[in-house]
C-alpha positions in Angstrom: -13.6 -285.6 -48.0 -12.7 -283.2 -45.2 -15.2 -280.6 -46.3 -18.0 -282.2 -44.3 -15.7 -282.3 -41.2 -14.7 -278.7 -41.8 -18.3 -277.6 -42.0 -19.1 -279.5 -38.8 -16.2 -277.8 -37.0 -17.3 -274.4 -38.1 -20.8 -275.0 -36.9 -19.7 -276.3 -33.5 -16.5 -274.3 -33.0 -17.1 -273.6 -29.3 -17.9 -277.2 -28.5 -14.8 -278.3 -30.4 -12.5 -275.9 -28.6 -14.0 -276.9 -25.2 -13.6 -280.6 -26.1 -10.0 -280.1 -27.2 -9.2 -278.1 -24.1 -10.8 -280.6 -21.7 -9.1 -283.5 -23.4 -5.7 -281.7 -23.1 -6.4 -281.0 -19.4 -7.3 -284.6 -18.8 -4.1 -285.7 -20.3 -2.0 -283.4 -18.2 -4.0 -284.2 -15.0 -3.9 -287.9 -15.8 -0.2 -287.9 -15.3 -0.6 -286.3 -11.8 -2.4 -289.2 -10.2 -5.5 -291.3 -10.0 -7.6 -289.2 -7.6 -7.2 -286.0 -9.6 -8.2 -287.9 -12.7 -11.2 -289.5 -11.0 -12.5 -286.1 -9.8 -11.8 -284.3 -13.0 -13.5 -287.1 -15.0 -16.6 -287.0 -12.7 -16.9 -283.3 -13.1 -16.6 -283.5 -16.8 -19.0 -286.2 -17.1 -21.5 -284.4 -14.9 -21.1 -281.2 -16.8 -21.6 -283.1 -20.1 -24.6 -284.9 -18.8 -26.5 -281.7 -17.9 -28.6 -280.1 -20.7 -29.8 -276.6 -20.8 -32.8 -277.3 -18.8 -30.9 -278.9 -16.1 -28.5 -276.0 -15.9 -31.4 -273.6 -15.7 -32.8 -275.5 -12.7 -29.4 -275.5 -11.0 -28.9 -271.8 -11.5 -32.4 -271.0 -10.5 -32.0 -272.9 -7.2 -28.7 -271.1 -6.6 -30.0 -267.7 -7.2 -33.1 -268.4 -5.0 -31.0 -269.6 -2.1 -28.6 -266.7 -2.5 -31.4 -264.2 -2.5 -33.0 -265.7 0.4 -29.8 -265.6 2.4 -29.2 -262.0 1.4 -32.7 -261.1 2.4 -32.3 -262.7 5.9 -28.9 -261.0 6.5 -30.3 -257.5 5.4 -33.4 -257.9 7.7 -31.2 -258.9 10.6 -28.9 -255.9 10.1 -31.6 -253.4 9.8 -33.6 -254.9 12.7 -30.5 -254.5 14.9 -30.1 -250.9 13.9 -33.8 -250.3 14.6 -33.5 -251.9 18.0 -30.5 -249.7 18.8 -32.5 -246.6 17.8 -35.5 -247.7 19.8 -33.2 -248.3 22.9 -31.6 -244.9 22.4 -35.0 -243.3 22.1 -36.2 -244.9 25.3 -33.1 -243.9 27.3 -33.6 -240.3 26.1 -37.2 -240.4 27.1 -36.3 -241.8 30.5 -33.7 -239.1 31.1 -36.3 -236.4 30.3 -38.7 -237.5 32.9 -36.2 -237.5 35.8 
């Protein structure tokens, strides 16, 4: 009778462990207050509602935004250094003529 259940648990071991962990956490947090329970329930429901394709979109958007911000910051830093070098060069050139 339990062989079918045991085989299912073996196939989905990670999912079962995560479900047990989340259920335990929900029971612990449920005793702490309604707001925490509501937030935790919303997060759990959202994570459970997302499939693999949804997660790939979210991660793709995050990586794109992160890369864009890193590119802008890098360009600003090096343009500032370039401007400082150009100003130094112009000052040296101006000092040479006088």
